[in-house]
C-alpha positions as CSV (number, residue, x, y, z in Angstrom):
1,M,8.7,-14.5,-0.4
2,M,12.4,-14.8,0.6
3,R,14.5,-11.8,0.0
4,G,18.2,-11.9,-0.7
5,P,20.8,-10.0,1.3
6,R,21.1,-6.3,1.1
7,P,23.5,-5.2,-1.6
8,E,25.9,-3.6,0.8
9,A,26.1,-6.9,2.8
10,V,27.0,-9.0,-0.3
11,P,30.8,-8.3,-0.2
12,T,31.0,-9.3,3.5
13,L,29.0,-12.5,2.9
14,I,31.1,-13.5,-0.1
15,A,34.3,-12.7,1.9
16,R,33.1,-15.1,4.6
17,A,32.3,-17.8,2.0
18,C,35.8,-17.2,0.5
19,I,37.3,-17.9,3.9
20,L,35.3,-21.1,4.2
21,V,36.4,-22.3,0.8
22,G,40.0,-21.3,1.6
23,F,40.0,-23.4,4.8
24,L,38.5,-26.3,2.9
25,D,41.2,-26.1,0.3
26,V,44.0,-25.9,2.9
27,A,42.5,-28.8,4.9
28,A,42.3,-30.9,1.7
29,G,45.9,-30.2,1.0
30,V,47.3,-30.8,4.5
31,F,45.2,-33.6,6.0
32,P,45.1,-36.9,4.2
33,H,42.2,-38.2,6.2
34,F,40.1,-35.3,4.9
35,R,39.9,-37.0,1.6
36,H,36.6,-38.6,0.5
37,S,36.8,-42.3,1.3
38,R,34.1,-43.6,-1.2
39,M,35.9,-42.2,-4.2
40,H,39.4,-42.9,-2.9
41,T,39.9,-45.7,-5.4
42,L,39.8,-43.1,-8.2
43,A,43.3,-42.3,-7.2
44,E,44.5,-45.7,-8.4
45,V,43.8,-44.9,-12.0
46,L,45.1,-41.3,-12.0
47,P,48.7,-40.5,-13.1
48,G,51.2,-40.9,-10.3
49,T,52.1,-37.2,-10.0
50,L,48.5,-35.9,-10.3
51,G,47.6,-36.5,-6.7
52,P,50.6,-34.7,-5.2
53,F,50.2,-31.9,-7.7
54,A,46.5,-31.5,-6.8
55,A,47.4,-31.4,-3.1
56,A,49.8,-28.6,-3.7
57,L,47.3,-26.8,-5.9
58,A,44.6,-27.1,-3.3
59,L,46.9,-25.8,-0.6
60,S,48.2,-22.8,-2.5
61,S,44.7,-21.9,-3.8
62,G,43.3,-22.1,-0.2
63,V,46.1,-19.8,1.1
64,L,45.6,-17.3,-1.6
65,L,41.8,-17.3,-1.1
66,L,42.3,-16.5,2.6
67,L,44.5,-13.6,1.6
68,L,41.9,-12.3,-0.9
69,A,39.0,-12.4,1.6
70,H,39.8,-9.0,3.1
71,G,40.0,-7.4,-0.3
72,L,36.6,-9.0,-1.3
73,R,35.1,-7.6,1.9
74,R,36.3,-4.1,0.9
75,R,34.8,-4.6,-2.6
76,K,38.2,-4.5,-4.4
77,R,38.0,-5.2,-8.1
78,R,41.4,-6.8,-8.3
79,A,40.5,-9.2,-5.4
80,W,37.4,-10.2,-7.3
81,R,39.4,-10.9,-10.5
82,A,41.9,-13.0,-8.6
83,A,39.2,-15.0,-6.8
84,V,37.4,-15.7,-10.1
85,V,40.6,-17.2,-11.5
86,L,41.5,-19.2,-8.4
87,L,38.2,-20.8,-7.6
88,P,38.1,-23.1,-10.7
89,F,41.6,-24.3,-9.9
90,G,40.6,-25.0,-6.3
91,A,37.6,-27.0,-7.5
92,C,39.7,-29.1,-9.8
93,A,42.2,-29.7,-7.1
94,Q,39.4,-30.8,-4.7
95,F,38.2,-33.3,-7.2
96,A,41.6,-34.7,-8.2
97,Y,43.0,-35.0,-4.7
98,R,40.1,-35.2,-2.3
99,H,37.6,-36.7,-4.8
100,S,34.8,-34.8,-3.2
101,F,31.7,-33.7,-5.0
102,V,30.8,-31.2,-2.3
103,G,34.4,-29.8,-2.4
104,V,33.8,-29.0,-6.1
105,V,30.2,-27.6,-5.7
106,I,31.0,-25.1,-3.0
107,P,33.8,-23.3,-4.9
108,L,31.7,-23.3,-8.1
109,L,28.7,-21.9,-6.2
110,L,30.9,-19.1,-4.8
111,L,32.2,-18.5,-8.4
112,W,28.6,-18.1,-9.5
113,L,27.9,-15.7,-6.7
114,L,30.9,-13.6,-7.6
115,T,29.9,-13.5,-11.2
116,K,26.3,-12.6,-10.3
117,H,27.3,-9.8,-8.0
118,R,30.3,-8.5,-9.9
119,G,28.9,-5.0,-9.9
120,Q,29.4,-4.8,-6.1
121,F,33.2,-5.2,-6.5
122,D,34.2,-1.9,-8.1
123,A,36.5,-0.4,-5.5
124,L,39.7,1.2,-6.8
125,P,43.2,0.2,-5.4
126,D,44.6,1.7,-2.2
127,P,47.9,3.7,-2.1
128,R,50.7,1.2,-2.0
129,S,53.8,1.1,0.1
130,R,56.7,-1.3,0.1
131,W,56.4,-2.2,3.8
132,R,53.5,-4.5,2.8
133,A,56.0,-6.7,1.0
134,L,58.0,-7.1,4.2
135,A,54.9,-7.7,6.3
136,N,53.7,-10.3,3.7
137,F,57.1,-12.1,3.8
138,V,57.1,-12.3,7.6
139,L,53.5,-13.4,8.1
140,M,53.4,-15.7,5.1
141,G,56.8,-17.2,6.1
142,A,55.6,-17.9,9.6
143,G,52.3,-19.3,8.4
144,S,54.1,-21.5,5.8
145,I,56.4,-22.9,8.5
146,L,53.4,-23.8,10.7
147,L,51.5,-25.4,7.8
148,G,54.6,-27.2,6.8
149,L,55.1,-28.7,10.2
150,A,51.5,-29.9,10.0
151,I,52.1,-31.4,6.5
152,V,55.2,-33.4,7.5
153,S,53.5,-34.6,10.7
154,V,50.1,-35.8,9.5
155,H,51.4,-38.9,7.7
156,P,52.7,-40.9,10.8
157,R,52.1,-44.3,9.1
158,R,54.1,-43.3,6.0
159,L,56.9,-41.6,7.9
160,V,60.1,-43.6,8.3
161,G,61.5,-43.5,11.8
162,S,60.6,-41.1,14.6
163,P,62.2,-37.7,13.7
164,S,62.5,-35.0,16.2
165,L,60.9,-31.6,16.0
166,A,64.2,-30.0,14.9
167,E,64.5,-32.5,12.0
168,R,60.9,-31.9,11.0
169,L,61.5,-28.1,11.0
170,E,64.7,-28.6,9.0
171,H,62.7,-30.7,6.5
172,V,60.1,-27.9,6.2
173,L,62.7,-25.1,5.7
174,Y,64.4,-27.2,3.0
175,G,61.1,-28.0,1.4
176,L,60.0,-24.4,1.2
177,F,63.0,-23.8,-1.1
178,G,62.2,-27.0,-3.2
179,V,65.0,-29.1,-1.7
180,D,64.7,-32.6,-0.1
181,G,65.0,-32.6,3.6
182,P,66.2,-35.3,6.0
183,L,62.8,-37.0,6.4
184,D,61.7,-40.0,4.3
185,Y,58.2,-41.2,3.5
186,A,56.8,-44.4,1.9
187,G,55.0,-44.4,-1.4
188,R,53.6,-41.3,-3.0
189,T,53.5,-39.4,0.3
190,S,57.1,-38.2,-0.2
191,N,56.0,-36.5,-3.5
192,T,52.8,-35.1,-1.8
193,V,54.8,-33.5,1.0
194,A,57.5,-32.2,-1.3
195,F,55.0,-30.7,-3.7
196,S,53.0,-29.1,-0.9
197,L,56.0,-27.5,0.8
198,G,57.3,-26.3,-2.5
199,A,53.9,-24.7,-3.2
200,L,53.9,-22.9,0.1
201,G,57.4,-21.5,-0.6
202,M,56.4,-20.5,-4.1
203,V,53.2,-18.7,-2.9
204,T,55.3,-16.9,-0.2
205,A,57.9,-15.8,-2.7
206,L,55.5,-14.8,-5.5
207,T,53.2,-12.7,-3.3
208,T,56.2,-11.0,-1.7
209,C,57.7,-10.2,-5.1
210,Y,54.4,-9.0,-6.4
211,L,53.9,-6.6,-3.5
212,A,57.5,-5.4,-3.8
213,F,57.7,-4.8,-7.5
214,R,54.1,-4.1,-8.6
215,P,53.5,-0.7,-10.2
216,E,53.0,2.0,-7.5
217,Q,49.6,3.5,-6.7
218,P,50.9,6.7,-5.1
219,A,49.2,8.3,-2.2
220,A,47.4,11.6,-3.0
221,R,49.5,14.7,-2.5
222,L,49.0,18.4,-2.9
223,T,50.0,19.7,-6.3
224,E,51.0,23.3,-6.9
225,D,47.6,24.1,-8.3
226,D,45.9,22.5,-5.3
227,E,48.0,24.5,-2.9
228,T,47.3,27.7,-4.7
229,K,43.5,27.1,-4.5
230,L,43.7,26.2,-0.8
231,R,45.6,29.4,0.0
232,A,43.0,31.4,-1.9
233,L,40.3,29.7,0.3
234,L,42.3,30.4,3.5
235,E,42.7,34.0,2.4
236,K,38.9,34.4,2.4
237,H,37.8,32.0,5.1
238,G,40.9,31.1,7.1
239,A,39.7,33.0,10.2
240,R,36.9,30.4,10.8
241,D,39.0,27.4,11.9
242,S,42.3,27.5,13.8
243,L,43.4,24.3,12.0
244,G,42.8,25.6,8.5
245,H,46.5,26.3,7.7
246,F,47.4,22.8,8.6
247,A,45.6,21.7,5.5
248,L,48.6,22.9,3.5
249,R,50.7,19.8,4.6
250,R,52.0,18.5,1.3
251,D,51.5,14.8,2.3
252,K,47.7,15.3,2.1
253,G,45.3,14.8,-0.7
254,V,42.4,17.2,-1.4
255,V,38.9,17.1,-2.9
256,F,37.0,20.2,-3.9
257,S,33.3,21.1,-4.1
258,P,31.9,21.4,-7.6
259,S,32.0,25.2,-7.3
260,G,35.6,25.2,-6.0
261,K,34.5,27.2,-3.0
262,A,35.2,24.5,-0.4
263,A,37.7,21.7,0.1
264,V,38.4,18.7,2.3
265,C,42.0,17.6,2.9
266,Y,42.8,14.0,3.8
267,R,45.3,11.2,4.1
268,V,44.6,7.5,3.6
269,V,46.1,5.3,6.3
270,S,45.4,1.6,6.7
271,G,42.3,1.8,4.6
272,V,40.9,4.8,6.5
273,M,40.3,8.1,4.6
274,L,41.2,10.5,7.4
275,A,40.3,14.2,7.2
276,G,41.7,16.7,9.6
277,G,39.8,19.7,11.0
278,D,36.9,21.4,9.3
279,P,36.5,21.7,5.5
280,L,38.1,24.8,4.1
281,G,36.2,27.6,2.4
282,D,32.6,28.9,2.4
283,V,30.4,27.0,4.8
284,E,27.6,27.0,2.3
285,A,29.8,25.0,-0.1
286,W,30.9,22.5,2.5
287,P,28.2,19.9,1.5
288,G,29.6,19.7,-2.0
289,A,33.1,19.0,-0.8
290,I,31.9,16.5,1.8
291,E,29.8,14.7,-0.8
292,H,32.9,14.4,-3.1
293,F,34.9,13.1,-0.1
294,M,32.3,10.4,0.7
295,D,32.2,9.5,-3.0
296,E,36.0,9.1,-3.1
297,A,35.8,6.9,0.1
298,H,33.1,4.7,-1.5
299,A,35.0,4.4,-4.8
300,H,38.0,3.0,-3.0
301,S,36.1,1.3,-0.2
302,W,37.9,3.4,2.4
303,T,36.5,4.0,5.9
304,P,35.6,7.7,6.1
305,A,36.6,9.6,9.3
306,V,37.3,13.1,10.5
307,M,39.7,14.0,13.3
308,G,39.5,17.3,15.2
309,C,36.6,19.1,13.6
310,S,34.8,21.9,15.4
311,E,31.2,21.8,16.6
312,T,30.0,23.6,13.5
313,G,32.0,21.2,11.3
314,G,30.6,18.2,13.2
315,E,27.0,19.4,12.7
316,V,27.5,19.7,8.9
317,W,29.3,16.4,8.6
318,T,26.7,14.5,10.6
319,R,23.8,16.2,8.7
320,E,25.2,15.6,5.3
321,T,26.5,12.1,5.7
322,G,24.6,10.4,8.5
323,L,27.9,9.8,10.3
324,T,28.2,10.1,14.1
325,A,30.2,12.6,16.2
326,L,32.1,11.9,19.4
327,E,33.8,14.5,21.5
328,L,37.5,13.9,21.3
329,G,38.8,16.7,23.5
330,D,39.3,20.5,23.7
331,E,41.5,23.1,22.0
332,A,43.0,25.7,24.3
333,V,42.4,29.2,22.9
334,V,43.8,32.3,24.6
335,D,42.3,35.7,23.9
336,V,45.2,38.1,23.9
337,V,43.2,41.0,25.3
338,D,42.3,39.0,28.4
339,F,45.8,37.6,29.1
340,S,47.8,38.9,32.0
341,L,50.5,37.5,34.3
342,T,48.9,39.3,37.3
343,G,46.8,37.6,39.8
344,R,47.0,34.5,42.0
345,A,46.0,32.1,39.3
346,M,49.0,33.0,37.2
347,R,51.5,33.1,40.0
348,N,53.3,29.9,39.1
349,V,53.8,31.0,35.4
350,R,54.8,34.5,36.5
351,Q,57.4,33.2,38.9
352,M,58.8,30.7,36.4
353,V,59.1,33.4,33.6
354,K,60.8,35.8,36.0
355,R,63.3,33.2,37.2
356,I,64.2,32.2,33.6
357,E,64.7,35.9,32.6
358,R,67.0,36.4,35.6
359,N,69.1,33.5,34.4
360,G,70.0,35.5,31.3
361,Y,67.4,34.3,28.7
362,E,65.8,36.7,26.3
363,T,63.1,36.1,23.6
364,R,62.4,37.2,20.1
365,V,59.0,37.0,18.4
366,R,58.9,37.6,14.6
367,R,57.2,36.6,11.4
368,I,59.1,34.1,9.3
369,R,59.5,36.6,6.6
370,D,61.5,38.9,9.0
371,V,64.1,36.2,9.9
372,G,67.3,36.1,7.9
373,P,68.2,33.0,5.8
374,A,71.2,32.1,7.9
375,E,69.3,32.3,11.2
376,L,66.3,30.5,9.7
377,A,68.5,27.7,8.6
378,R,70.0,27.5,12.1
379,I,66.6,27.4,13.7
380,R,65.4,24.7,11.3
381,R,68.4,22.5,12.1
382,A,68.0,23.0,15.8
383,A,64.3,22.2,15.7
384,E,65.0,18.9,13.8
385,D,67.8,17.9,16.2
386,W,65.8,18.7,19.3
387,R,62.8,16.6,18.1
388,G,62.1,14.1,20.9
389,T,61.2,11.2,18.5
390,D,62.8,9.5,15.5
391,T,59.9,10.3,13.3
392,E,57.7,13.3,12.7
393,R,54.6,13.5,14.8
394,G,51.5,15.3,13.6
395,F,48.8,15.3,11.0
396,S,45.7,17.3,11.8
397,M,47.5,19.9,13.9
398,A,51.0,20.1,12.4
399,L,52.3,21.8,9.3
400,G,55.4,19.6,9.0
401,R,57.9,22.3,7.9
402,I,59.6,25.5,9.1
403,G,60.7,28.4,7.0
404,D,59.1,27.5,3.7
405,A,59.1,30.5,1.2
406,T,55.3,30.4,1.0
407,D,54.9,30.5,4.8
408,G,56.1,34.0,5.5
409,A,53.1,34.9,7.6
410,C,54.0,32.1,10.1
411,L,55.2,33.3,13.5
412,I,58.3,32.1,15.2
413,A,59.3,32.7,18.9
414,T,62.9,31.9,19.9
415,A,64.7,31.9,23.3
416,H,68.4,32.9,23.6
417,K,70.9,32.7,26.4
418,S,72.5,36.1,26.3
419,D,75.8,34.9,27.9
420,E,76.3,32.0,25.4
421,T,77.1,33.3,21.9
422,G,79.7,30.6,20.9
423,P,79.2,27.2,22.6
424,G,77.1,24.6,21.0
425,P,76.2,24.0,17.4
426,Y,73.3,26.6,17.5
427,G,75.0,29.4,19.4
428,D,72.8,31.2,21.9
429,L,69.5,29.5,20.6
430,K,67.8,27.5,23.3
431,A,64.2,27.0,22.3
432,V,61.8,27.5,19.4
433,L,58.0,27.9,19.0
434,H,56.4,27.9,15.6
435,F,52.9,29.2,14.9
436,V,50.8,29.2,11.7
437,P,48.3,31.9,10.7
438,W,44.7,31.7,11.8
439,G,43.1,34.2,9.6
440,A,44.4,37.8,9.7
441,D,44.4,38.2,13.5
442,G,45.2,34.9,15.0
443,V,47.9,32.2,15.2
444,S,47.8,28.5,16.0
445,L,50.6,26.7,17.7
446,D,52.4,24.2,15.4
447,L,55.5,22.9,17.3
448,M,57.5,23.5,20.5
449,R,61.2,22.5,20.7
450,R,63.9,23.2,23.2
451,D,67.5,22.3,23.9
452,R,67.5,19.5,26.5
453,G,70.3,21.3,28.3
454,A,68.4,24.5,28.7
455,D,66.6,25.5,32.0
456,P,63.1,24.1,32.5
457,G,60.3,26.4,31.6
458,M,61.4,27.4,28.0
459,N,57.9,26.6,26.6
460,E,56.2,28.8,29.2
461,L,58.6,31.6,28.6
462,L,58.0,31.6,24.8
463,I,54.2,31.3,25.1
464,V,54.1,34.3,27.4
465,A,56.5,36.2,25.1
466,A,54.3,35.4,22.1
467,L,51.1,36.5,23.9
468,Q,52.7,39.7,25.1
469,T,54.1,40.6,21.6
470,A,50.8,39.6,19.8
471,P,49.1,43.0,20.0
472,K,52.1,44.6,18.2
473,L,51.6,42.1,15.4
474,G,47.9,42.5,15.1
475,I,47.2,39.2,16.7
476,T,44.1,38.9,19.0
477,R,43.8,35.2,19.6
478,V,46.3,32.3,20.0
479,S,45.4,28.6,19.8
480,L,47.6,26.4,21.9
481,N,47.8,22.6,22.3
482,F,44.9,20.2,21.9
483,A,44.0,18.4,25.1
484,M,42.4,15.0,24.5
485,F,39.5,14.1,26.8
486,R,39.9,17.3,28.8
487,A,36.4,17.3,30.0
488,A,36.7,13.9,31.6
489,L,40.0,14.8,33.3
490,A,38.5,18.1,34.6
491,R,35.2,16.7,35.9
492,G,36.7,13.4,37.2
493,E,38.9,15.2,39.8
494,K,36.0,17.3,41.2
495,I,34.1,16.5,44.3
496,G,31.0,14.5,43.6
497,A,32.3,12.8,40.4
498,G,30.6,9.4,40.0
499,P,32.5,6.1,40.0
500,V,32.3,5.6,36.2
501,L,33.8,9.1,35.6
502,R,36.5,8.4,38.2
503,V,37.4,5.1,36.6
504,W,37.6,6.8,33.2
505,R,39.8,9.5,34.6
506,G,42.0,6.9,36.2
507,L,42.5,5.1,32.9
508,L,43.3,8.4,31.2
509,V,45.9,9.2,33.8
510,F,47.4,5.7,33.4
511,L,47.6,6.1,29.6
512,S,49.2,9.5,30.1
513,R,52.5,7.7,30.9
514,W,52.8,7.1,27.1
515,F,50.5,9.6,25.4
516,Q,50.8,12.8,27.4
517,I,47.1,13.2,27.9
518,E,47.0,14.7,31.4
519,S,50.3,16.6,31.0
520,L,49.0,18.5,28.0
521,Y,45.8,19.4,29.7
522,K,47.6,20.7,32.8
523,F,50.1,22.6,30.6
524,N,47.4,24.3,28.6
525,A,45.4,25.2,31.8
526,K,48.3,27.3,33.1
527,F,47.4,30.0,30.6
528,R,43.7,30.3,31.6
529,P,42.4,29.6,28.1
530,R,38.8,29.1,26.9
531,W,38.2,25.6,25.7
532,E,36.8,24.8,22.3
533,P,35.5,21.2,21.8
534,R,36.8,19.1,19.0
535,F,35.2,16.0,17.6
536,V,35.9,12.7,15.7
537,I,33.4,11.8,13.0
538,Y,32.9,8.1,12.3
539,R,30.4,5.8,10.6
540,S,30.0,3.0,13.0
541,P,31.2,2.1,16.5
542,K,32.9,-1.0,15.1
543,D,35.1,1.4,13.0
544,L,36.5,3.2,16.0
545,P,39.4,0.8,16.7
546,R,40.5,1.0,13.1
547,I,40.1,4.8,13.0
548,G,42.1,5.1,16.2
549,W,44.9,2.9,14.8
550,A,45.0,4.9,11.6
551,A,45.0,8.2,13.6
552,M,47.9,7.0,15.7
553,Q,49.8,6.1,12.5
554,A,49.0,9.5,10.9
555,E,50.0,11.4,14.0
556,G,53.3,9.4,14.2
557,F,52.7,7.5,17.4
558,V,52.9,4.2,15.5
559,T,55.5,3.8,12.8
560,V,56.7,1.0,10.5
561,R,60.3,1.2,9.4
562,L,61.5,-0.9,6.5
563,P,65.0,-2.4,6.2
564,R,67.3,-0.2,4.1
565,P,67.1,-2.3,0.9
566,L,63.3,-2.1,0.8
567,R,63.4,1.6,1.8
568,R,65.6,2.3,-1.2
569,L,63.4,0.2,-3.4
570,G,60.3,2.1,-2.4
571,R,61.8,5.6,-2.5
572,R,60.3,7.8,-5.1
573,A,62.1,10.5,-7.0
574,P,61.5,13.9,-5.4
575,E,58.8,16.0,-7.1
576,P,60.0,19.4,-8.3
577,R,58.4,22.1,-6.3
578,P,59.3,25.8,-6.2
579,C,59.1,25.9,-2.4
580,A,62.3,25.3,-0.5
581,H,62.8,22.9,2.4
582,R,59.9,20.6,1.5
583,N,61.4,17.5,3.1
584,Q,62.2,19.0,6.5
585,E,60.6,17.0,9.3
586,H,59.1,18.6,12.3
587,G,56.9,17.5,15.1
588,S,53.3,18.5,16.0
589,R,52.1,20.7,18.8
590,E,50.8,17.5,20.6
591,Q,54.5,17.1,21.6
592,G,54.6,20.6,23.0
593,A,54.6,20.1,26.7
594,R,57.0,17.0,26.7
595,A,59.7,18.9,28.5
596,A,57.5,21.3,30.5
């Protein structure tokens, strides 16, 4: 007895069938020799404009079905509705222009499959952004021009003269706007070409306008109530994970366990539901929050992933979901009681700190609540101006703000040049380090910024100052930067490392030219930390490239900037919040050793 495909495989199979039908429709609209020769005489009794109109309809239906295939593979309900509407039109166009019985049966068979399996297509919409309208315009415009060049060139016997490529391109560009170009064709071919080019232009314009003006589906963001609940969880369980406080970024969404005792914070990027760090709250309640997270990912057909969870978190995630864990790197944690500048191993750091202090630099380490408003505003402006990139970097290990009224427990370390009180927009301020709370007795490094004109070693100076001041503030542990693939870098440079490990280390060193992989590891290692492994959680190896791309976007390494008109179009009105400085942008601690 033959069995049908597994239910979870149905959307992928239907998406592939949709791609096939789309290509058939495009081919029917572009290539005249693709028409069915035995029924070609039927065209003689059809109205004069029906053939060109059917060609344009087949072409536009095919292009739209190709665009919808990705949404069908992701089980999107709206893609299903659009495909159900388009397929009958495509079948009619195939019959009227190509006169093919097979060309009619295949779309109708796909329509039947869509109707039969409509329950599989129940995914909710993704968060929407205006840049998709620009991307659609660019890609659809380029594709329309290429298809247009094919359309104007596949009728050589009907084409009058021998026009150049430039003249053909000019005819395509005019035709996309519904205007006659310089080329001339014999018989009905002129109408067929004109209708087809006009259809391509109309599809490009309509899809772009739809993406630009459709009602927004906003990305999930923390509400005041969500933030209050998360702070309550951190108050009870914040000492467990050094990344817990970063869950309070306000550009994240959150799902809670049924009991409210645990939560998972996330952001959706390129169809990936990306969680950062471990779940918050009681470990016993984590499974409920994780189940809600997975249900949300399934409801929207998002790819679930977790960046930077601990070993305990990885064990719970893999046990509860069946996902897989892969070691991503290590977090550097310094135990304050064990830190000292004495000894041969700390000689380089000790000499650098002493040299900078002799040059007239002094440090101040305080809680945010102990910094005056005027000085805090100056620190905030300096940190933003000293940012090394145009956009904020950070997601799983960055808070994204300094000096918020609700973040009074955060720690800030500043470096000042004692002989410079007036010059420069920030007076004697030369460098800033910002830490977030890690329970009651720890802090976790958020960002590191310095004046580019200051002496080298500002970051080392401030880390040492923070570690030396920590006992007075009741701090016993300090989490520094995260070092990606640290184990491979460390083992690959040792005697006896195998060829595979050496090649892997060489690749990481090469990539460090752009992503600071090796430099962060070496910077962290100066302070003799203990290394805590961090993991990425994923569903399937084939999802890793997509997760990596989404993580790079979330962390700010890959950005898409819209032209000013579209940025103004997509700008939302600010949501009222009682906390000040919500929109300040700051970089992550992954940037920390850039200048070191």
